[in-house]
N, C-alpha and C positions, 0 to 999 in steps of 0.2 A: 378260420376263414382265410381264403387265399386273397392275394392282392394282384391286380392286373393294371399297373399304373399307365401302360401305353396302349391298352386295348381301346379301339375306336368303333369297331364293328363286331357284332355278336349275332350269330345265327345258330339256332338249335332246331333240328328236324328229327322228330320221333315218329314220323308217319309209317315207317317200315318196321316199327318195333311193336310187339304185343306186350302191353304193360297193363296189368290188372289194377295195381294200386296207384294212387296219386303220387306224382314225383314232386319232391320238394327241392328246389334249387336255391341254395342259400350261400353260394360261394361267389356271387357276382356283385356284391354290394360295394366293394371298394374298387371302383373303376372310374377315376376322375375324368378320363378323356372319352368315355363311351358316349356315343351320340346316336348310333343306329342299331336297332334290335329287330330281328326277324324270328318269330316263334311259330313252328308248325307242330300242331298236336301236342303242345306243351302245357298250355293253361288248362287247369282242371275245370270241370263243369260245376263243381261244388264251391271251390274256394280259390282265391288267388294264391298260387303256390310257388311263385317266382319272386325272389327278392332282387330287385334291380334298382338302380338310381333313376327312377322314373322322371324325376323333376328336371334332369339335365338332358333327356333324350330329345333329339330333333327329328328323328325318323323312326316310326314304329309300325311293324306289320305283325298281325296275329291272326292265325287261322287254325281252328275256329275259336270263337269266343261267344259266350252267352250275352244277351242284352244287358243283364245286370252287371256282369263283370266289365263289359265294354264301358258302361257309364262310370264305373269305379276307376278303371284304368285311365280313361281319358281325363278324368278330374285330377289325376296325379301327374299329368304331363303338360304343364303350362308352357313349356318351351317348344312344343311340337310344331314342326313345319310341314311334315309329310306323314299322313296316316293312311293305313291300309288294313281293313278289317273284314273278316268273314263272319257274319252273324248266324248262329245256329238257331234252332227252334226255341221258342219261348215255352217255359214250363207252365203247366196249367195253374191258373190263379197266381202267377208270379207277379209280385209287386216290385216295380223298378225303384231303385234307390234314388232319392232326391239329390240332384247336384246343381251347382251354380258356378260355372267356370267360363271365362272368356279366353279363348285361344288366340291371342293377338298375333302370333307368328304363323299360324296355320295357312299354308298356300295351296296345298294339294291334298285332297281327301278322297279316298276310294272306299266304297263299302259294298259288300255282297250279302244278299239275303238268301238264305237257304231254306227258310221256313216262314211260317206265319209271323207277321210283324206289322207295325204301323208307325207313323211319324212321331209318336210320342217318345220314341227312343232318343230323339234329339232335344227333348224338353230340358231347358236349363243349360244347354251347351251353346255357346256363342262363338262364331268365327268370322269376325268382321273383315279380315283381310283375305278371305278365301278367293282363289282365282280359278282353280281347276277342281271340278266335282265329277266323280265317276261312280255309277251305280250299276252293278250286275244283279239282276233280279231273276231268281228261279222259283219264286213263290207268287203270291197274289198281293204283293205290296202295292198299295194305292197311294200315289202322291197327290192327295186331295186335301188333307187337313192334318194337324192344325196349321195356322198361319205362321207359327214360329219358324218352321224350317224354311219357308219361302223368303222370309226376311233375311235369313242367314245366307241364302243363295243368291240374293239380289245382285251382289257385286261380281259374280263369276263371269269369266269370258270364255271358258271351255267347259262344255257339258257333254258327258258321255252316258248314254242310257242304253244298255245292252241286256241280252237275256231273252226272257219271254215277254217282250213288249208286243202284245197282240191286240191292243185297243187304244184308241186315242184317249178314251176316258181315263185311262191309267196315268197318263202324263200330261193331259191338257192343262191342268192348273199350273204345273211346273213350267211349261213352255210359256204361259202367259206372264209369269212372274220373273223369269230370267231374261230380262230385256237387254242385258249387256253382253250376251253370248255372241261371240264371233266365230267360234268353232264348235260344231255340233256333230257328235257321232251317235248314230242310233242303230241298234241291231234288232232284227225282227225274227220272230218265229213264224208268224203269218199275220194276215189281216193288216198289212202296212199301208193299204190304200188310204185309210182314214188319215194317217199321219201325213202322207204325201199331199193329200188334198188340203189339209189344214195349213200346210206350209206354202201352198200355191197362192200367189197374190192375184186378187181380182176374181177369184172363183167362188170362195165361200163368203157367206154373209156373217162376218165376225165383227165384234166391237173393236178389236185391235189386231194389228199385224203380229203374228208370232215371230219371235226372234228377228226383230227389225235390223239388227246389226250383223246378221249372219254373213260371214265371209267365206268360210270353209265348211263344206258338208261332207261327212263320211257316212256311207250307208254300208252296214255290215250284214251280210246275208248268210242264212243257215243252209246247210246242205240239203235239207228236206223241203226247202221252199218250192212252191209251184207258182210260176209267174203267169197270171192271166193276161191276155192281150190288153185289157182295160187298165191293168196296173202299170204296164209298161208305158202306155200313153199318159197315165197320170204322172209318172216319173218325168217324162219329157215335158209335160206342161208345167210342172213345178220348177224345173231347172230353167226353162225358157222364160217363165214369168219373173224370175229373179235375175235375169240377164240385164245388162245396162239399158237395153231398149224394151224391156218387158213392161209389166203392168205395175211395177213398184211405185207406190206413192212417194211424194217428196219426203226426204229424210230416211228412207229405207235403203240400206246398203245393197248393192248388187253382189251376187255370188262371184267369187274369183276362182275357187277350186271346188271340184266335185270328185270324190273318190268313191268307187264301189269296191268293197272287199268281199271276195267270194271264196268259199272253201275250194280246195283242190279237187277237181274231178267231177263236178255235177254235169249231167248231160244237158240240161236245159239252163243255160246261163243267161243272165240279164243282158250281157253284151250281145249275144246272138239275137235275142229278142229285139234289142234296140236297133240292130242293123236291119231288122225287117220292117221298121217304120221310118224310112228315110224322109218321106214327105213331111212329116211333123218335125223331124230332127233338123232339117235344113232351112226352115223358114226363118230361123234366127241366126244370122251370120256372126253375131257377136256374143253368142251364148258361151258360157264357160266350158272348157273342154272336160269331158268325163274321162277320168283315168281309172284303170282297173288294177287291182292287186289280188294276188292269190294268197290265201291264208291257210296254214295248216292248223287244224283244230286239235 
């Protein structure tokens, strides 16, 4: 076994290698200063085949990893401050291992779902100090139940939901429970009118205001989006309703920043469409300025 007494950061990337057998990495146990680990295509789907000083890690990224191994690994990392995981498909009839861990230092957590999954993946995992939560969803993950995950997300101030968010039903429960969010990033594949209307104050008959402390909104658009005229008006109404002179009830924070992130090169951009509805756009002189960013996918 080798010793790496001064190593603080370790990254292993095997994505460009064709490897039939599981790799066993056993040379990284003696690394007293190691705090950050990044693993691409390293963790096997059958067993945890990397010997690392998990308990001392403060930052960990693994892509991909199964639900079962995710729960095993996370339970071995009590000092974790930043976690980034890409979850693969669940095996048929796979039983998740039972865990009970409180990650008292975890501040930033990012998770990507590439297949069928459900919120039970978080059962028994507690992160009371979490501040930033990001989820990229390419499956049919529904943030509806159980209640455990929403209790863990209650303290967060930054929420990012991107991927194939095509229905308010998918994220409605989460938006109701994350009342402390001040920065919200949302990415749409299509059907984003529902979310915009739900965020519009004074329009929908809802029991409570979604994201009452929202200060910064980032809307991430996909290259294949088609913007209906009604959707553009919905966007205008939402931003205007959350301006200082909008329809916000007492105690609801006004928007300060609105960002629209568009892929490079679409013919029909939201900015172009917004310029075509100046009469709705100008009646609120104190509306937050909408800024545009180009993003390479």
